[in-house]
C-alpha positions, -999 to +999 in steps of 0.1 A: +314+194+353+329+162+368+347+155+400+371+126+395+383+108+426+392+074+411+428+083+405+444+117+412+418+141+424+408+165+397+379+187+385+369+187+349+350+218+338+321+220+313+345+232+286+369+203+292+396+220+313+412+198+339+421+214+372+441+198+401+436+216+434+470+222+449+463+223+487+461+188+503+438+199+531+414+215+507+414+183+486+406+163+517+378+185+526+363+184+491+368+147+486+350+138+519+321+160+509+320+144+475+317+109+490+283+120+502+270+145+477+239+165+487+242+151+523+254+170+554+289+159+564+294+169+600+322+193+610+333+165+634+338+141+606+357+166+586+380+175+615+387+138+621+396+133+585+419+164+585+437+158+619+428+124+632+424+120+669+445+150+678+430+181+662+444+215+670+424+239+692+418+260+662+403+231+642+368+246+637+382+279+626+408+263+603+381+240+588+361+271+580+391+286+563+395+255+541+359+256+531+363+293+522+394+286+501+374+258+483+346+282+475+370+308+462+388+283+441+356+274+422+350+311+415+386+322+408+394+293+385+360+295+368+353+259+376+315+264+378+290+286+361+285+321+376+259+320+403+261+283+411+268+275+447+284+242+454+293+241+491+266+251+515+268+255+553+242+235+570+244+226+607+261+206+620+285+208+590+286+213+552+271+198+520+282+199+484+254+202+459+262+182+428+244+155+407+255+119+411+265+121+374+291+148+383+310+125+407+329+096+392+326+074+423+288+076+422+288+068+385+311+038+392+288+025+420+257+028+398+273+010+369+285-018+390+250-022+405+235-022+371+259-048+358+252-070+388+214-067+382+217-074+345+238-105+352+212-117+377+185-111+351+202-133+326+217-107+303+255-111+305+261-089+274+245-059+290+262-067+323+296-068+306+289-034+290+280-018+323+310-033+340+335-024+313+323+012+315+326+012+353+362-002+352+372+023+325+367+051+351+398+039+371+428+061+363+448+047+392+445+044+430+417+065+443+427+100+456+464+092+449+477+128+447+473+136+484+475+118+517+440+106+529+430+106+565+412+078+584+377+087+572+386+088+535+407+057+539+375+038+547+359+050+515+390+040+495+388+005+509+351+004+499+360+014+464+387-012+461+363-039+473+337-028+448+363-029+421+371-065+429+334-073+427+333-056+393+361-078+381+342-109+393+310-098+375+330-093+343+346-127+345+312-144+352+296-125+323+324-134+299+320-171+309+283-171+302+290-156+268+314-184+260+344-162+263+362-179+291+395-182+272+394-144+266+395-138+304+428-156+308+451-125+303+430-104+326+429-132+353+467-133+352+469-096+359+443-098+387+462-126+403+493-105+402+474-076+418+454-097+443+476-128+449+456-141+479+422-139+462+415-176+457+384-170+436+406-154+409+430-184+410+401-208+406+387-190+376+422-190+360+425-228+365+390-234+352+396-211+321+429-228+313+413-263+316+384-253+294+409-241+268+426-274+268+457-261+285+457-287+312+495-285+320+492-248+325+461-253+347+479-278+369+509-254+371+485-226+382+471-250+409+506-258+422+514-221+423+485-211+444+489-241+467+525-230+475+514-194+479+486-202+503+509-224+523+537-199+525+517-168+531+487-181+552+496-216+563+465-229+544+457-257+520+436-249+489+398-249+495+379-282+488+365-266+457+399-258+443+411-293+451+382-307+432+393-287+402+427-303+405+411-338+406+391-330+374+423-320+357+442-351+368+412-371+356+415-355+322+379-342+323+370-316+297+365-284+317+339-267+295+318-250+321+315-213+326+333-197+356+318-209+388+296-182+404+310-166+435+291-177+466+276-208+450+303-233+442+335-216+452+345-204+486+368-174+487+395-168+512+388-132+522+424-123+526+436-101+498+466-081+490 
């Protein structure tokens, strides 16, 4: 079976059926357990997720009810094999017993880590394969079919940051494979999604320059310069200004994308 959290929360059974739990509080309870499979999630953390800083007096009893409904759902909807227990009670809370391969966020995290390691080892083709498989898991915003509380919101932010890192690895891998021009459409989409991520803008300018599209590269520079000034009151980083100087000097920009953390500084602000 597979629990999918990257997009609308759903359960995919061994025989391919897709089930969407209908109760938001049960979804929250399950989702929080699934962010830490095979680990105890305290009742305190679950209560904070479900009700924030103002839980009702009956919070502990109500939480027990949600766990009961989740257990019954697995049985009544035939989501698991007979006799398999998923949710176990273990003081001071609960744990869900699943393999990492059964939770899409765990698969995503592992694929991104493998892609990063393969890139560091000098194998951009393998890195690109791992990263493309990781990004293919995204069906939309994480846990988008119910409102997340404060605890899950933190996990969602982590996933979004890791997704950005996956895009960075993909761009670097494509550059090392000589496919810098191929990354231009994807970079334009990323800039639309993350308009204040200066690293993506730098990569687009570099890719356009390498493709001989100097006018477009200069236009892209002017665009991000205006954006940073209007939104943040900032000038482009020295690294980006050097890219502009190279373009104005008609240098041939035939290098691969500049590695994050080595030659380019990134404004951490993002959309």
